[in-house]
N, C-alpha and C positions, 0 to 999 in steps of 0.2 A: 504494500500500500504506500502511496506517495502523498505527501502534503502538496496541495496545488496552489497555484498563484496565477493571476491573469497578467501580472506585470512582467515584462521582459527583463532580462538581465544581461550583462556583458557576456559576449560569447568568446572573446579572444583575450589572451594575456595582454594586459596593459604594460606600460614600461615597468620593468622589474627592478628590484634593488640590485646592488652590485653583488658579485659572487661572494665577496667577504661578508657583506651583510646577510646574505642568505645562509652561509655556513654558520654564522653566529646565531642566527635564528634556530637552526637545527640543533646547535649545541645547547641553547637555552631550553629547548624542548626535551632534551635528554638523550640525544643521539649518541654522544660519546659513551655514556653508561651502557646503552643498549648494545653498542658495537664492541664494548670491552676495550676501548682505546682512550686516548686523551684528546682534550680539546685542541691542543697544539698539533697533534697528528692530523686531525681532521682539517685544521686550517692549512697545514702543509699540503695535503692532497688538493684542496681547493685553490691554493695559490698558483698552481700550475695551469689553471684554466682561464680562458679569456672569453667572457660572456659579451653578448650584445644587449641592445635595449629591451629585447623580449626573450631572454634566456632564463631557464629554470634549472637549478641545481638538482640533479637526480641522485638518489641513493641506490647504488648497485645492490641487488639481493644478496651478493656474497658478503657484503658488509653487514647488513641487517635484513633478514627475510621480511617480506612485505607483511606477513601476518603479525609481526612484532612492531612494524612501523605504524600500522593502522591506529592503535590506541593513542598515538601522538596527535592525531586529528582531533579537532574540537569545534563544536558549534553550539551556541546557546548554553555554554558552560558544561556541555556533555561530551565526553570523549568518544572517539570513533570506535567501532567494533566490527568484527567479522561475523556474518551470520553463522549459526550453529551447525548448519549442514554443509559448510564449505571447509571441511577439515583438511582438504588436500590443496588449499590455495597455493602453498609454496611449491607445489609441483608444476604450476603453470609457468611456462618459460616463453621467451620471445618466439613468435611464430616464424616459420621459414621466410627468409628474405629480410628479417629485421636483425641487424647486427648492432648490439650496444657495446660501447667501449669497455674494455676489460680493465677497469680501474674502480676504486671504491666510490668515487664521486665523479660524475660527468655532467655535461650540459645537454639540455634539450631545448630546441629553439622554436619560437613562434607557435606556441600551443594555441589551438582553438577548441572550444567545447563542442562545436558541431551541432548547434541548436537546429539548424535547417534540416538536419537528418533525423530529428525526432519522429518517432512512429515509423522508422525504417527498421528492418531486422539487421542483425550483424551480417548475415549472409548477403543482404542487399547493399549494406553500407560499405563494406570493404572494397569492392571494385570501384565504387564512386570515389572513395578517398584516394585510392592509388591513381585513378585517372586524373586527379588534380595535382599529381606530383607530390603528394604528401604521404605520410605513413601513420597508422594508428598508434596511439600510446600503448606501452605495456602497462600492466597494473601497477608496477612499482613506480613508473614515471608518473602515473596519474595521482598516486598517493603523494609523491614528492611535490608535485604541482600544487595540490590542495593544501599541503603543509605551508607553502609559501604564499598562496593566494586563496585562503579559505572562503573568501567572498564569492568565488566562482561556483561554489556549491549552494544553490538557492532552490527554494520550493518550485517544483515544476521545471527546473532547468538544471539537470544533473547529467551524468555521462557514463557511457560504457568505455572500457579500455580493452578493445578487442585485439590489441597487439600481442597479448599473452594468451596462449592456448596450451592445453595439456594433451600429450599423446597417450593413448590407451596402450596396454601391453601388446595389442595386435597391430599397433602402429597407426591406428585411425585417430582423427581429431575428436577429443572429448566434445560433446555438443554444447557444453556450457561456456559462456563468456563472462568475464568479470565486469562489474559495474560498481560505481559508488553513487548512492543517492541518500535521501534523508529519511530516517525512520519515522513512520507514523505512530510508533508506540503500540502497535497491535500484535496479536499472536505471540510468538516466541520472543519477539524483541522485548516486550514488557513496557509498561507505561513510563517507567523511569528513563527509558531511552528515547522517548518521543522527542524528535528534533535533532537527534544525534546523527553524525555521519555514519553511514552503514555500507560496508563492503559486502556485496552479495554477488549473485550470478543470474544470468538470463540465458534461455535457450537461444542458440544461434539463429533459429528460424522464426523467433517471436519478435513482435513489435511492442514498443512501450512509448506512450505519448510524452512522458517526462524525461526520457533518456536520449540525449544526443550521442555523438561519437567523438571522443577526444582524439585529436591528431596533431602532428607536428611536422615541421619542415624536415626534409631529409638531413641526416647528420653530415 
């Protein structure tokens, strides 16, 4: 269930803070403790990067698995959470054709939330995104983005991160695709989580009116 709103919200990243400011925000949120490293070490990793006006600092899953990163999200004073039936979230990896830098922190550029693709299915949206010369965000990149720009998660204007998929033991694609939206506080979420960022999944063939498709410029 989604909270709804008739008011549109910004679909693309606005001018972002500097890389140093972004890593300091992650440190303040507790990333160093989660990663089992020091704030200085994280700053050292970030110091090697050169961001642009619309660059977001992404946390590589080898540094902190996305399931552990989600609780750092916050909205309306409530921490983010992973839905209870998404126990294999960390098995979702970049889909074929998406190569992310092999480093603890890296940059993703010109992220868009993809509001115009709301009510498309992931299967329908993927070829449209690639035809525009863009690529879908991985789920780790999506969470990293919302850590830096939490205002991008708004009622009725949330996003799927279909750049991450899981392979079954048979080698087929798992039919689920990750998404982040706002909990309505119903069902297993519980009323105490109403309004919190919620990382869940959607079937690749299903459409949702409140979910766009987050994408980025090629690396």
